[in-house]
C-alpha positions, 0 to 999 in steps of 0.5 A, spaced: 458 494 480 458 502 483 457 503 491 458 508 496 463 508 500 461 510 507 464 512 513 462 506 517 466 503 512 473 506 514 475 502 520 474 495 517 477 499 510 483 501 514 485 495 519 484 490 512 489 496 509 494 495 513 495 488 513 495 489 506 500 494 507 506 489 509 507 495 515 509 500 510 503 505 506 503 509 511 498 510 517 492 508 515 489 511 521 491 518 520 488 516 513 481 514 515 481 521 519 483 525 513 477 521 509 472 521 514 472 528 514 472 528 508 466 525 508 462 528 514 463 535 510 461 532 502 458 525 503 460 519 501 465 516 496 463 513 489 467 507 488 466 504 481 468 496 478 473 497 473 469 493 468 464 500 469 469 504 467 469 506 459 475 506 455 477 512 455 475 515 461 482 519 464 483 516 471 489 520 474 491 516 481 492 520 487 498 518 493 502 520 498 510 518 497 515 519 504 518 516 509 512 513 514 516 515 520 516 522 517 507 521 516 507 521 524 509 528 525 507 532 519 500 530 519 497 533 512 491 537 511 488 533 506 488 539 500 495 536 498 493 530 493 487 536 491 492 540 489 497 535 485 490 532 481 489 539 479 496 540 477 497 535 473 490 535 469 492 543 468 499 540 465 495 535 460 489 540 457 483 535 461 481 534 466 480 526 471 473 522 469 476 518 476 481 517 481 485 511 484 490 508 489 497 507 486 497 502 492 492 498 497 496 499 503 496 504 508 494 511 508 495 510 500 488 506 500 486 512 503 488 519 499 485 517 494 478 516 498 479 523 501 481 527 493 474 523 492 470 526 496 472 533 495 472 533 488 466 528 487 470 525 483 469 517 484 474 512 486 476 506 481 477 499 486 484 496 483 491 499 484 498 498 481 501 494 487 496 490 490 499 491 497 504 497 498 511 498 495 516 503 497 519 505 490 513 508 485 516 504 479 514 498 482 507 499 479 503 494 474 501 500 471 508 500 469 510 493 468 504 492 463 506 499 459 503 505 463 508 511 463 508 513 470 510 522 467 508 526 466 506 526 474 505 532 479 509 533 486 505 537 491 507 540 498 504 542 505 505 549 503 502 550 497 508 547 492 506 544 486 512 542 480 511 537 474 516 531 473 516 529 466 521 523 465 517 520 459 517 512 459 523 512 465 519 511 471 525 509 475 528 516 474 521 520 475 521 517 482 528 518 484 527 525 481 521 524 485 524 522 492 529 528 491 523 533 492 519 530 497 526 530 501 525 537 500 519 538 502 520 536 509 520 529 508 513 527 504 509 530 499 503 528 495 502 526 488 499 524 481 502 520 477 500 514 472 494 517 468 490 513 464 485 510 460 479 506 462 482 501 458 489 500 461 486 501 468 483 494 465 490 491 463 495 494 468 491 494 475 490 489 480 483 489 481 478 490 486 483 491 492 479 496 495 473 491 496 479 486 499 481 490 503 474 491 507 473 484 507 480 482 510 478 487 515 471 485 517 474 479 517 479 481 523 473 483 526 467 478 526 471 474 527 474 476 534 467 478 536 465 471 536 470 469 538 473 465 533 481 464 531 482 471 526 488 469 523 484 462 521 478 466 519 482 471 515 486 465 511 479 462 509 476 469 506 483 469 502 482 462 499 478 464 493 480 470 491 486 473 487 491 472 494 489 464 496 494 462 499 496 465 507 501 462 511 503 463 518 509 463 518 512 464 526 509 466 532 513 469 538 516 475 541 519 482 538 526 481 541 530 487 538 528 493 532 533 496 527 530 503 525 533 509 521 530 514 516 535 516 510 534 518 503 527 518 504 526 511 506 525 508 513 529 502 513 531 496 518 530 490 521 527 486 526 528 480 530 523 475 534 524 470 538 519 463 538 514 463 544 517 456 546 525 460 545 527 455 540 526 458 533 529 466 531 525 471 525 529 475 521 525 481 518 527 486 514 524 492 511 524 498 507 518 502 509 515 494 508 517 487 509 521 485 504 523 478 507 521 474 513 527 469 515 525 464 520 531 460 523 535 463 517 531 460 512 527 464 508 520 463 508 516 469 504 520 474 499 517 481 496 512 480 492 508 475 496 506 479 503 510 479 510 504 481 514 506 482 522 499 482 526 498 481 534 498 474 536 492 476 540 487 480 536 490 480 529 492 488 529 496 489 523 502 492 527 506 498 521 513 497 521 514 504 524 511 501 529 514 495 532 517 496 538 521 491 542 516 485 547 510 486 543 507 478 542 506 477 534 504 472 529 506 473 522 503 470 516 505 470 508 500 471 504 501 470 496 500 475 490 495 475 484 498 472 478 501 478 473 504 480 480 510 474 479 511 474 472 519 475 469 516 482 468 514 484 475 520 480 478 524 485 475 520 490 477 519 489 485 522 482 485 527 481 491 533 483 486 529 489 486 531 491 493 538 488 492 536 481 497 540 475 495 534 471 494 531 468 489 524 469 489 520 463 490 511 463 491 510 464 499 505 457 498 511 453 495 516 455 501 516 450 507 
């Protein structure tokens, strides 16, 4: 059933999106402010369940791309993703009937809501990553046969360009990344235009609702003095993300972070509170793997999420700091993200990691 998303939903949505963003996807707080302003000016956003889409409806996902560290310094004004949408519509010769997130984490859970509020389009309750990933070909849309191009890229000064690489989504990413770097490290995009039938076949369903549930669960557990991590594990149990495991509790002891080739890359280390165990995190915008005492405890595409130790507030990779007290959890991904086809696109080998994928619920 469709529902209205209001300003009151945004704090929980942003918190949940930050958890599902696995440290990346851009700052959801910035996105929350953009959506709040758009809703205040234009009214609530209509969120459509994928089952409500007509088979032949045209859905155009919208998003931001670039290094999360750059977004802290180059805040969007909110019109850029609409420019990308309109450019792609003009190229296709057809207006969109809805927009949709490409990922359910970070700011990119919010950008389609800005577009929806400002254009009057509904936003589909689904996405193409089920979390956040750093590269555009790493989407379930592409894994299951929807080409990413033609896509539109828009800059902060009104620039737009169309990229068409046919079904070569990896080359599309490469070209779009180069344009984004030349636009100052951040751009807005419209891509993976598809039908309603293709949305139902290829998307991870109801992830905006999931983000709301995650954020609300953490808040309500804190308000009643309960353990928010335990409450979150219980809330996820009957969803597509059915397993949550605490991987580590301790204090951040080191962070190495650099911005290169349009990504925020680095490592973080932590020491357990009793000093007996060590954690290493490797990230490319998002956390890719968590190792405890050298052993893999969770690896992409499963979610590695860093939470503040007492309040379970999610911490993004650009906000990791020495001395932070953290709880690191692993969350399982839906089955359609664990197929051989999916792992070939966004499994450990796709990031050059020397680890095989094993589900987080099977690792000790």
